N, C-alpha and C positions, 0 to 999 in steps of 0.2 A: 214464632212463625212456623207454620206447617206447610209441607209440600204434599199435594195430593198426587198419588200414583194414578196416572190415566193411561188407557190404551193408546198406543202410538204406532209408528211404522214398525214393520217386521224387524225383530231383533237380529243381530248377527248370529252366526252359528257359535256353538260352544268353542270350537277351535279358534275362531276369530276373536272371541272375547278373551280367551286365555293367553293370547300372544303377549299381552302387557304384563303378565305375571313374571316371566323371565326368572324362574327359580334357580337355574344353574348359574346364571350371571350374578346372583345375589347371595350365593352361599358364603357363609363365614369360613375362616381358615380352619377352624377346629371342629366343625360339624356341618352336616348338610343344611340347606334351606329346607325347612319342614313346613308342609302345608297339610292341614287336617280337614278331612271331608266327612260330614255327617248329615243324616236326615232325621227330622223330628216331627212329631205331630204338634198341633197347636197347644195341646196340654203337656208338652214336654217329654213325650215318650219316644225313645229311639228304636223301637221295634214293635211289630204287630204279630202276636202269636209267636214270638221268639225270632222273627225274621225281619230284616230291613227291606227286603225286596217288595213287600206289599205297600210300602209307603210312598215311593217315588213313581213319577210318570215317565214317559219316553224322554222328555227333556232332561230330567234328573239323571237318567241312565246315560244320555249323551254327554252330560257334563262329567259324570264319573269316569267314563272311558277316556275322555280327553285329558282329564287330570292324570290318569294312569299313563297315558301315552307320553306325556312330557316328563315323567319321573324316571330317574335312574333305578329307583327301588321303591317297593311298596311295603310298609310296615303294617303287620296284621297281628292283633291280639289273639291269644290262644282261644279265648271264649268266642270271639267273632269267627275264627276259623272253624270252631266246633259247630257253631250255629249255621254258618253260610256254606261251608264246604269248599268254596272257591273252585279251583281248576286252573288251567293255563291263563295267565293274566292278559297276554296279547294273543287273542285267538285268531284274529284276522290277518291274513298275509299282507294286505295293504298297510295296515298299521305298523307291522314290523318293518316294512320297507320305508315308511316315512321316518321311523325312528333311526334306521340305519342312515338315511339321507341327512338326518339332523345331527349325526355324530354320536348317537346312542347305541348301546347294544340292542339288537332286535328284540330280545326278551327282557322285560323288566324283572329285576331280582326281587323275589319274595323274601322278606325278613321277618323272623320271629324272635322273641325274647322269652326264654323259659328256663327258670332256675332248676326245675325238676325233670325236664324233658317229658312231662306228662302232657302229651299232645295227641290230638285225634289222628292217628296215623292212617286211618281208613278214609280220611278226607280226600276229596278229588284233587286238591292241590298236590298231594304226594303221589297221585296216580298219573300225573301229567309228565310224560317222559321229557318234554322239551322245557319244562319249567324249572329254572335254577332256584334253589331255596338255601338261605343262609340262616342258621340258628345260633343265637348267642345264649350261652348257658354258663353255669358256674363250674368250678373244678370238681372232679370226681363224680360227675353225673354219668348215668348209663349211656352207652352209644345208641343211636337210633336203629330201629329195625330196618331190614331191607325194604326199600320202596322203589317205585319206578322213577320218581323224580331225582335229579342229581342234587343231593343234600350235602352241604358242608356245615360242620359244627365248629364254632370258635368258643373256647372256654376262656372266660374272663375271671379275674380274681373276685370282682364284684359286678355281676351282670345287670347293672342298672341301665336305664334308658340313656342316660348321659354317656356312660362308658361305651355302650353299643354305637351310639351316633358318632362319637369321637373316632372309634375304630373304622366305621364305615367311611368317614371323610378322609382320614389320614392314611389308612391302609388299603382301602378299596376304591378310593377315588369317587365315591358317591357324593354328588353335589345337590341333587334334587330328590327329596324323600317325601312321598305321599304317605300319610297315615290314614287308615280307614277304621280306626278304633280297635277294640271297643272302649266303653266308658272308663274302665279301670286303667287301661293303657293311656287314654287321653289325659286322665288326671295325673299320671306319673310324668308325662311330657310337660304339661302345663305347670306343675309344681316346680319343675326344674327350669322353667322359662326356655323351653326348647321348641316352642311352636311359633312360627313367624306369621302364618296366615291361617284363617279359619274360613271354610266354606260350609254353609249350613243351608239345607233345603227344608223349608217349612211346608209340610204336607197338610192340606185342608181337612184334617181328621181330628176327632176327639175320641179317645178310647176309654179314659178313666181307669186304665189298667195300672193298679198300684204295683204290680209285680214286674212291669216292664221298666227297663232302665231309662235314664235320660242320657244326654250325650257326655256327661262327666259324672263319675261315680267313685265314691270312696270318702276318705276323711276330707274335712274342709281344707281348701287350699291355704297355704301359708299367708297369702294376701290376695284380695280380689284383683283380678286382671282386667285392665281396661281394654276395650276394643274400639278401633276406629273404622267406621263404615267406608268401604271402598266401592261397593256397588249394591244395588237392590234391583233385582229383575223379577219378572213374573211370566208364567206360562201356564195356561190352562188351570188357573186357580192356585198353582204352587208359587211360592216366593223363594228366591235364591239370593242369599246374602253372602257377601265376601267381606271379611274383616281383616285388618292388620291387628295382630295381637301385641299390644304395648307399643305400637308404632304410629306414626302420623298418618292422617287421612290423606288421600290423593285428591287433588282438585279435579 
């Protein structure tokens, strides 16, 4: 049996749609609730000319910023930071006020994992004076250079994704963690069964670019991960999918 996706009444806003996610309420005791957000072309490419910004439309951007707004922290891969630059995560004052009213810190914490501290220190993220940044690294790594952003470094004996998430939950009180990739970081999280939900925007483009990554990159996962569809939305030709990773579907 097939269900045909048909145009219907105006969809709710991204903020209204995401009220049902409740990531902070659903956080396990030993790590944050992790939700992963990615965009992909129809032929599976997660970037266009090295950037993701050319793939999504205004609705995709709206969903992204709402996903950020409800997160305690945002996990960013070093390659994604190098490609996208970032900047202050909560740029609008009204979003910071809404976070404060919801019991969150007005600024979402930016989180990086780097064993070598080989990071793009000229990225806009590090130039944002208001943006707190937490970097997990290994022992005996060099200190960060002086930057405008308030940077904290935590050395772990083994700076794996699992160790970083455990520290975030138990030592920093982070309950809701948004991961924005990239593909190598996504693979590390998925391989350790650390992702609870996956949000994917399918952009109506075909690039045929063999050099562009897909949303997961690296060695084959130890086992295939099943996904349960929670919603399928569309806006101006784009499709928005929300999946539970290894969890039951929602009626």
